[in-house]
Structure formats: C-alpha cells, structure tokens
N, C-alpha and C positions, 0 to 999 in steps of 0.2 A: 737756432746754433747753425752753424755755416756747414754746407752738405759738402762733401769730399769734391766736387767740382767749383763747385767755389772758392774751396782753398787753393785748387793747382792754380784758378786763376788769378786770384792772390800772390802766389807765389812767382808766379807769370810775371806780373806788374812788377813786382818788388825786383826781379831779377834785371828787368828791361830798366827799371831806372838807376840801379846800381850797373849799369854798362853803361851809361848816357851819361852818367855823372862820374863815372868811372871811383866811387867812393861808396862808402855806405856797407861794405862787404860783412861788417859782424851784423845786421839786420836780417840776411839770410840764415842764419844760424839757427832763429826764433824755428823756423819753419821744420827743422830736424828733432827727432828722439835723442835724447844723450841717454844711453848708447845707441850710434847708427853704423850699421851694416852700409858697404858698397860693395858692388860686385862688378868690376871692370869687363870691358869688351873683350879681354883676354883671358875671362872667369876668375880671375884673381882675387880672394874676399879681401876686404881692408875694412878694421874696425874704428869707429871714433868714438873714444870712449867722452871727450871731455866736448864742451863748446868751443874750447879752444883749439882742438883739434881738427872739427868740424869746419872754422871758419879759415883756418889752414887750407882743409881742403878746397873749400870753394875761392877763395882767393890764389889759389896755384890755377883753378880753372878760368877765373876771370883774366888774370894774365897770358892765358893760352888765348882766350879768346880775344883779347887787344893785340896781341901780336899777330894775328892774322886778320887785324883790321875788323873784326865786327862791331857793328854799335848797337843792334838788337836783335831782341829774340822774337822769335813766335811761335804760336804754336797752330801746326798745320791740321793736327788732328788729338783729338782725346779723347778717351774711352772710361769711364769709372766703372769698375764692378763694386755693388757692395758684398762686403763681405758677413753680414749679420750687422748688427745696432755699431759694433767699435772698430770694425777695420771694413778696409775700400783696399783694391787694387785698380789703379791708374795708369795708364799707357797713353805717353803722351808720346808726340813724333814733333821735334824741335828743330827748328832752323834759325839758323844764325847769319845774318846779312850785314852787309857791309854797307857803309854809308851811302853810295851810290846803287843800293838794291841788290847786289848779286850777291848771291848764296855763297857765305864764307865755309861753314858744315851744316852737316844734318844728322841727327841721329834720332833713334828709338830710345826713350826711357821708361823703365817701370817703377812706381812707387808701390811699396806696400805703405800704407796710414793706418794708422792707428788712433780712433777718436780717443783722447782723453776730456779729462773735467775742464781744460782753458783751452780745449781747440784740439782739431786734428795736427797728425807729426808724419813724418816720412820717419818709418823704422828701418827700411831698407831700400836701397837704388839701389837699378841694376840698367848698365849701360847696352845697348844693341848700336854698332856702327851701322848707317843708314835709315832711312824711314820709310 
C-alpha cells in the first residue's frame, strides 16, 4: 500500500498536471475525504460535505493560481509524521512558479491524512501563508 509520502507526491504530480493542462480539476477531488474540513490562513473553518463542493473549492484555487500566472507547483519541503496505522500529518511547503521560473506564491499546508481501505485521503487541510 502507498505510504503517506507517496500519496503527497502523487497529489503534487496531479496538481502540477492540472495546472499545466488547465483542466482535469475533478481528478483532484479523489485525494480528499468526503466530508473534508479546511482551515484558511485567517482561521476560518469550512466544511466540504460533497465531492462537488470539494471540486468547486479546488477550481477556485486553480482560477486564483491561473490569474497569478502560475504554471507549476513544486514542493520545497515535506515532512510526514505517522500517527498510528491509519493517520498521518503531512506538512508541505508549496511554491507556485510562473512560466519564467519566478515565484508566484508560497505557503505551508498541513494535511491530516486518513488511510481508508482504498488508500489515503485528506480529512483536514490547513493553510499558513508563507513557507
């Protein structure tokens, strides 16, 4: 079975593919548990109770990234702590870069992962501006 580190790498690869193709955002939904909680940089908690709500959130982020000219996502750092057999915490420092290689934005992301029978899923996602 896939490790939490492999799951995060597969998530990064999928995000990068969606960004380069500017389509396929529905594929990102499979990385999230339903329901999923997200905590924004300001501390606001949002619940995403359906696959459609998660897809809508992901589309809004992709639209914001596109508006800033971002063309690829890279992981500057990733630490994963296992929390027993079925849970893990991944701390990922993301950087979005424009086509010319300049930094569009950076942030730290905390993912609480749950291992389900069919693989890892993000159950809680929290953002921190900067990385």
